[in-house]
C-alpha positions in Angstrom: 0.0 0.0 0.0 1.2 3.4 -0.8 1.4 5.9 2.1 -0.3 9.2 1.9 2.2 12.0 1.8 0.9 14.8 4.0 3.0 17.4 2.2 1.4 16.6 -1.1 -2.1 16.6 0.5 -1.6 20.1 1.9 0.0 21.4 -1.3 -2.9 20.1 -3.4 -5.4 21.7 -1.0 -3.8 25.1 -1.7 -3.7 24.6 -5.4 -5.9 27.2 -7.1 -8.7 26.3 -9.5 -11.0 28.3 -11.7 -14.8 27.7 -11.8 -16.3 29.3 -14.9 -20.0 29.5 -15.7 -20.6 30.1 -19.3 -23.7 30.7 -21.5 -23.9 27.7 -23.7 -25.3 29.5 -26.7 -22.9 32.4 -26.8 -20.0 31.0 -24.9 -19.9 34.2 -22.8 -18.4 33.9 -19.3 -21.2 34.6 -16.9 -19.3 34.0 -13.7 -15.6 33.2 -12.9 -14.5 32.2 -9.4 -11.1 31.2 -8.3 -11.2 28.4 -5.7 -8.9 26.1 -3.7 -10.0 22.8 -2.2 -10.0 24.3 1.2 -12.1 27.3 0.2 -14.6 25.0 -1.6 -14.9 22.8 1.5 -15.4 25.8 3.8 -18.0 27.3 1.5 -20.0 24.1 1.1 -19.8 23.5 4.9 -21.0 27.0 5.6 -23.9 26.6 3.2 -24.9 23.3 4.8 -24.8 24.7 8.3 -26.9 27.8 7.3 -29.5 25.6 5.6 -29.8 23.3 8.6 -30.0 26.3 10.9 -32.7 28.0 8.8 -34.7 24.8 8.7 -34.6 24.3 12.5 -35.5 28.0 13.0 -38.4 27.7 10.5 -39.8 24.7 12.4 -39.1 26.0 15.9 -40.6 29.5 15.4 -43.6 28.8 13.2 -46.8 26.8 13.5 -45.0 23.9 11.6 -43.9 22.6 15.0 -47.4 21.4 15.7 -47.1 18.9 12.9 -44.2 17.1 14.7 -45.5 14.0 16.3 -45.5 14.3 20.1 -45.2 18.1 20.3 -48.9 19.1 20.6 -50.2 22.3 22.3 -50.0 23.3 25.9 -53.7 22.5 26.4 -53.4 19.1 24.9 -50.4 18.3 27.2 -52.4 19.5 30.2 -55.4 17.4 29.2 -53.1 14.4 28.7 -51.6 14.7 32.2 -55.1 14.9 33.6 -56.1 11.8 31.8 -53.0 10.0 33.0 -53.8 10.9 36.6 -57.4 9.7 36.2 -56.3 6.5 34.6 -53.9 5.8 37.4 -56.5 6.4 40.1 -59.0 4.1 38.2 -56.4 1.3 37.9 -55.7 1.6 41.6 -59.5 1.4 42.4 -59.8 -1.7 40.2 -56.9 -3.3 42.0 -58.5 -2.6 45.4 -61.8 -4.0 44.2 -60.1 -7.1 42.8 -58.4 -7.7 46.1 -61.7 -7.3 48.0 -63.4 -9.8 45.7 -60.6 -12.3 46.0 -60.8 -12.0 49.8 -64.6 -12.6 49.7 -64.1 -15.6 47.4 -61.5 -17.1 49.8 -63.8 -16.5 52.7 -66.8 -18.1 51.0 -64.8 -21.1 49.8 -63.1 -21.6 53.2 -59.5 -21.3 51.8 -58.3 -18.8 54.2 -54.8 -19.1 55.6 -55.6 -16.9 58.5 -57.7 -18.4 61.4 -61.1 -16.8 61.9 -61.7 -14.9 65.1 -64.3 -16.9 66.9 -63.7 -15.6 70.4 -66.9 -14.3 72.0 -66.6 -10.8 73.3 -68.3 -10.4 76.7 -69.5 -6.9 77.3 -70.0 -5.8 80.9 -73.6 -5.3 81.8 -73.0 -1.7 82.8 -72.2 -0.7 79.3 -75.2 -2.5 77.9 -77.8 -0.9 80.0 -77.3 2.9 79.8 -81.0 3.7 80.0 
């Protein structure tokens, strides 16, 4: 493999070229520009950065941003947060009711792991007759 000579690379980047734009019918020179590889690279990079910046600015500061999926308006984001809170509370209520129903089913079928409290509570007669 041949090695890349850095001196030749830097020399060729400073070589000067001429870009000529001509009228095809009259062969009249419309535009003549002297360029180097480095100036062409810098020019094209600058144009690219400007186009990207203008595109981002156009989207960010105009109503086009509402067409981006997931952006939405402030009202829709507030409504979405409210719906999330309501959904979470409904899911929690469903879980509590399922636990209650499972407990009732266990009690009715007699498959309880906890012993039932069958101790009779004896109330003193003074508390029963407060007439």
